[in-house]
N, C-alpha and C positions, 0 to 999 in steps of 0.2 A: 556736454556732459550726461546726456540723456539719449538713448540710443531710441524708445520705440516713445513720446509723451502720451499718447495716448493708451497704450500700455500700462505706462505710469500711475497717470491720473485715475483711473483703472482700480489698482492694484490699492493703490491709497482710502481712494471713496468705500472701497469696497471692505476695507481694516477697521476705519473708521466705521462705515453699518450693522459691524459685530459688538464692536467695545460699544458702540448707542441699546444693540439690542443689550449685550450683556448686564449692562450700566441699567439700564430698564427693569430686567428682570430679579438680579438681587435687590434694586432697589423697593419694587415689589411686595418681596417677599423674604424679606430683611427679618422679619419676623419669625420665620422658620427657616433658621440657619443648618437642621438636619437635609431638608430638603432640600436648599441649593446648594449642599454638600456631595448628596447622593449625584444631587441632576450633574455637574463637573468634577464626580469620581469615574461619573459612565463615559464623563467627556474624554478626561484622560482615560480611557480602558479602550476606549474606542482611536484613537490615534494610539496608542502603542502598536494598536491591531493592525493600524496602516503601518507604521513605520519599521517597527520589529517582530511581529509574526508573520505579515502576511508573505513579506517581500522573500524569495526564498534565497535571494543576495540582493546583497546589501543596504543590508537591515542596517538602520542605524541609532547606534548602542551612544552614540554621543546626543541623539532629544534626548535621552531616558537621562542619561547622567545630566541633561546644564537642566534640567525638571526638576529632582530631586535634589541639584545642587538646590534651584534657588528658592523653591520650596525652602529645602534646610534657613536658607537665613532668610527668609519673606519670612517663616515662624519668628527666629527671632530677633529680625530687626520688629513686629508686632509684639512680643514678650518686653522686649526693654523700652520701647516710647509708650505702651501699657499703662505694665507697671507706672511710667516716668511720671503722669498723665499730663503728658505729648498726643493725644488722641483719644481720640473713648469714641466706640460704640454702642448706636441706640438701639433699646427696641429686638435685644436677644436677653437673657439668662443669665449668659457667657460671656466674662470679659474681651473674649475673642470668641467673636463668634466659629462655627466647622469648618466655614463655609475654606476660611480664612487661607494656609497652607495650599491647598488645591489652586486655588486663585491664582497665587502667587506660580504655580505649577505651570501651568496654566500661562500664564504671563510670558513666559518665558517661550512654552510653541510654539501662541500667538508673534512674538515679534520674532524670534527665530524665520516663522511656516514664512513675513511680511517681508526681510530680507533677502531671502533665498525665491521672491520670486523678485524683489526686486533690486539686485543682483546686476542677473544678466542682462536689465534695461540700462545699466552702464554702459560708454563709451570707455572706459577706463576703471576698472576691475581692481584695481591696485588695492594694496596691505592700507595703504595711509586714504584709499577715501572708499574701504570700507568699512572701516576705523570711526570717522565721521559720519558716515552711512549708518553705524553702529550709537555711537552718544546723539545723534537727533535723533532717531527714531526713539531710545531709549527713554530720550529727556523729554519728547511728545508724546504720546502714546500714552502711555499709561496715566499720566497726569488725566488725557484727555477725560480718563476712563473715572479717575477718580473724578473728576469733576460731575458730571452725573452720578456717578453712587452719593458724594456728598447733597446737591442738592437737593437728592431723593429721602437726604435724613437716614444713610443708611449709618455712617459716622460725621464728629467735627473734630477738625485737629486742630489743638490751641498752641499753638508754634505763633506768633507771631509775621510779617512779613509774606501775604497772602497775595498768588495772585488765583481771581473765581475759584478762591478758598483752601487751596492752598499752596499751604507753602515753599520757599524758595530751597528748604531746608532740607520738605518731603523732597523735589528737583531731584537735589544733587543724593541721595539717599536711596530710590530708585535706580537715576544714574550707576551711584556704586556699586549696588546690588549686582544689577546687568552685569555688567564690564564686565566685574571681579569676576563671572560667572562667562562671559567668556575671554575672558585671558584664562581661564584655566579647560579650559576648552580646545583654544589657540597652544597651550604646552600638550597637549594630553595629542589632541594632531601630531605636533611634529618632534616628537618621539614618538611616537613607530607607527611615520608616516600615514595618516592616517587621511584620508582626498573630502576636502567636505566644501560647499562653495562656499559655507560662512566664511568654513573659523580656518581661512588661507589660503 
């Protein structure tokens, strides 16, 4: 199923290392949500520059649309979850820290970039295999990042049936948001005949 296993594992390890660094960063600075928000916003600006502003051709507008959709979906979900008492952020003066929408936006970029790097390593790059990959990536990586921040005291889930502090419901919610955004971007690619390695 994988052409170059060494390169595949290298991409997975790089992705996990980024998650660990981001989780520790958020965990250590959790009291200073504005500092985290500024840093994540600067990261988004850098990524927009690399994907849209800098290239003379092939500007990746899907990347920006995906980040905005994921950020919007994430903040709607966060508002619903916090106000219904399903989870709670700690050691900040706000119920939802300032950095949360930016983290959701970067989560899209993170997953998109990971898939964009892994798909060329697949022997069969069919739509079915891309969907299976997207589901696995959306189920595993965001939850791994959450586990790190949960254990560093950033927030607590109050839903039952947890795996390392992350409830089954949270896995399903993360999967739903990411797959809904992927479906919307797939439809955009079909409608406007946009070529994208991940979405068509």
